N, C-alpha and C positions, 0 to 999 in steps of 0.2 A: 789581137785586134778584136774589139767588140763591135758588133753590128746592131742595127735596129731589129726589133722583132716584127716580122711580117706575117700576114696570112698567106699561106701557100696552098695551091690545089694539090690534093693527093693524086687524083686523076686529072691531068691537064685538060683544059677546055678543048684543045685541039684534038684530044683523044676521046672526047665525049663527056668530060667531067662538067660539073655545074658549080655554081656559087653557093650551094646549100651547105649548111654547117657540117653535115656529115662528110663533106668532101674537102674540108679545110683543115689545115694543121698550122701550128705556130712554128716558125722557122726564122733563124736569124738571117739578116741580109747577106752576110758573108757566106753562110752555108747555102743560101739560095742561088748565089752566083754560079753559073755553070750547071745548074740543075734543070735546065730547060728540057721539058718533056720526060724527065726521069720519074718513072712511076714504080710503085711497089708491085710485087708479083700479085696477081689476082688470087684470092682464096679459092679453094676447091668448092665445087657445088655442094658437097656434103657439109663443109664447114659453114657455107652460107645458109643452108637449110637448118642447121643446128642453131645458128644465131637467130634466125627467124622464129624457130620454135621456142627459144628462151625469151624472146621479146614480149613486151606487154601486148595485150589484145589490141589496143589502139594503134600500136606500131605495126602489128601484123595486118590490120585493116589498111593502113597506109601503103604497105607493100602490095596488098591485093589490088587496091585502086590503081597503083602505078602499073602493075602487070596488065590489068584490064585495059587501061588507056594505051599501053604499049602494044598489046596484042588483042584488039577488039574483035577481030574476025574469029580468031582461035578461041577466045573466051566465049563468044556466042555459040560456036559449034560445040564446045564442051558442055555448056549448059543445055543447049537444045538436044544434044544426043544423050543427055542424062549421064555423061561420064563423070560428072562431079558427084561424089558421094561424101556428104558431110561426115566428119569424124575419121576419115582416112588419113 
Protein backbone atom coordinates (compact mmCIF):
# COMPACT_ATOMS: atom_id res chain seq x y z
CA UNK A 1 0.00 0.00 0.00
CA UNK A 2 1.40 3.38 -0.98
CA UNK A 3 0.75 6.44 1.13
CA UNK A 4 1.06 10.17 0.58
CA UNK A 5 4.35 11.87 1.32
CA UNK A 6 4.11 14.06 4.42
CA UNK A 7 6.39 16.41 6.31
CA UNK A 8 7.15 14.87 9.68
CA UNK A 9 8.95 16.32 12.67
CA UNK A 10 12.31 14.73 13.53
CA UNK A 11 11.89 15.97 17.10
CA UNK A 12 8.18 16.13 17.89
CA UNK A 13 6.75 19.49 18.92
CA UNK A 14 5.65 17.94 22.21
CA UNK A 15 9.34 17.20 22.85
CA UNK A 16 10.48 20.75 22.00
CA UNK A 17 10.82 20.41 18.22
CA UNK A 18 9.98 23.21 15.80
CA UNK A 19 8.57 23.64 12.29
CA UNK A 20 11.97 24.76 10.99
CA UNK A 21 13.24 22.95 7.89
CA UNK A 22 16.11 21.41 9.87
CA UNK A 23 13.55 19.56 12.02
CA UNK A 24 11.45 18.17 9.14
CA UNK A 25 11.77 15.01 7.10
CA UNK A 26 9.71 13.49 4.29
CA UNK A 27 7.85 10.37 5.35
CA UNK A 28 4.99 8.42 3.82
CA UNK A 29 1.64 8.56 5.57
CA UNK A 30 1.65 4.79 6.13
CA UNK A 31 5.09 4.96 7.79
CA UNK A 32 3.97 7.96 9.86
CA UNK A 33 1.05 6.04 11.39
CA UNK A 34 1.99 4.92 14.86
CA UNK A 35 5.18 7.01 14.88
CA UNK A 36 3.76 9.39 17.46
CA UNK A 37 6.60 10.97 19.45
CA UNK A 38 9.11 8.53 17.97
CA UNK A 39 12.39 10.42 17.81
CA UNK A 40 15.85 9.56 16.65
CA UNK A 41 18.58 9.23 19.25
CA UNK A 42 20.24 12.55 20.01
CA UNK A 43 23.75 12.91 18.62
CA UNK A 44 26.62 13.21 21.09
CA UNK A 45 27.94 16.63 22.09
CA UNK A 46 31.18 15.87 20.27
CA UNK A 47 29.32 15.08 17.04
CA UNK A 48 27.26 18.28 17.32
CA UNK A 49 30.41 20.36 17.87
CA UNK A 50 32.06 18.72 14.86
CA UNK A 51 29.01 19.55 12.72
CA UNK A 52 29.09 23.17 13.86
CA UNK A 53 32.82 23.43 13.13
CA UNK A 54 32.23 22.13 9.58
CA UNK A 55 29.28 24.48 9.00
CA UNK A 56 29.55 27.73 7.09
CA UNK A 57 30.35 30.92 8.99
CA UNK A 58 26.79 32.17 8.57
CA UNK A 59 25.39 28.91 9.98
CA UNK A 60 27.81 29.12 12.91
CA UNK A 61 26.60 32.66 13.62
CA UNK A 62 22.98 31.44 13.59
CA UNK A 63 23.92 28.81 16.20
CA UNK A 64 25.68 31.48 18.28
CA UNK A 65 22.62 33.78 18.11
CA UNK A 66 20.37 30.90 19.14
CA UNK A 67 22.62 30.03 22.08
CA UNK A 68 22.81 33.67 23.23
CA UNK A 69 19.00 33.95 23.06
CA UNK A 70 18.57 30.66 24.92
CA UNK A 71 21.17 31.49 27.60
CA UNK A 72 21.33 35.31 27.80
CA UNK A 73 22.46 35.44 31.44
CA UNK A 74 25.25 32.91 30.98
CA UNK A 75 26.36 34.54 27.70
CA UNK A 76 26.58 37.92 29.44
CA UNK A 77 28.59 36.42 32.30
CA UNK A 78 31.02 34.74 29.92
CA UNK A 79 31.59 37.97 27.99
CA UNK A 80 31.76 40.11 31.15
CA UNK A 81 34.20 37.75 32.88
CA UNK A 82 36.32 37.64 29.72
CA UNK A 83 35.98 33.84 29.57
CA UNK A 84 35.40 34.10 25.85
CA UNK A 85 38.70 33.85 24.01
CA UNK A 86 38.31 34.20 20.22
CA UNK A 87 40.03 31.42 18.33
CA UNK A 88 39.64 28.78 21.05
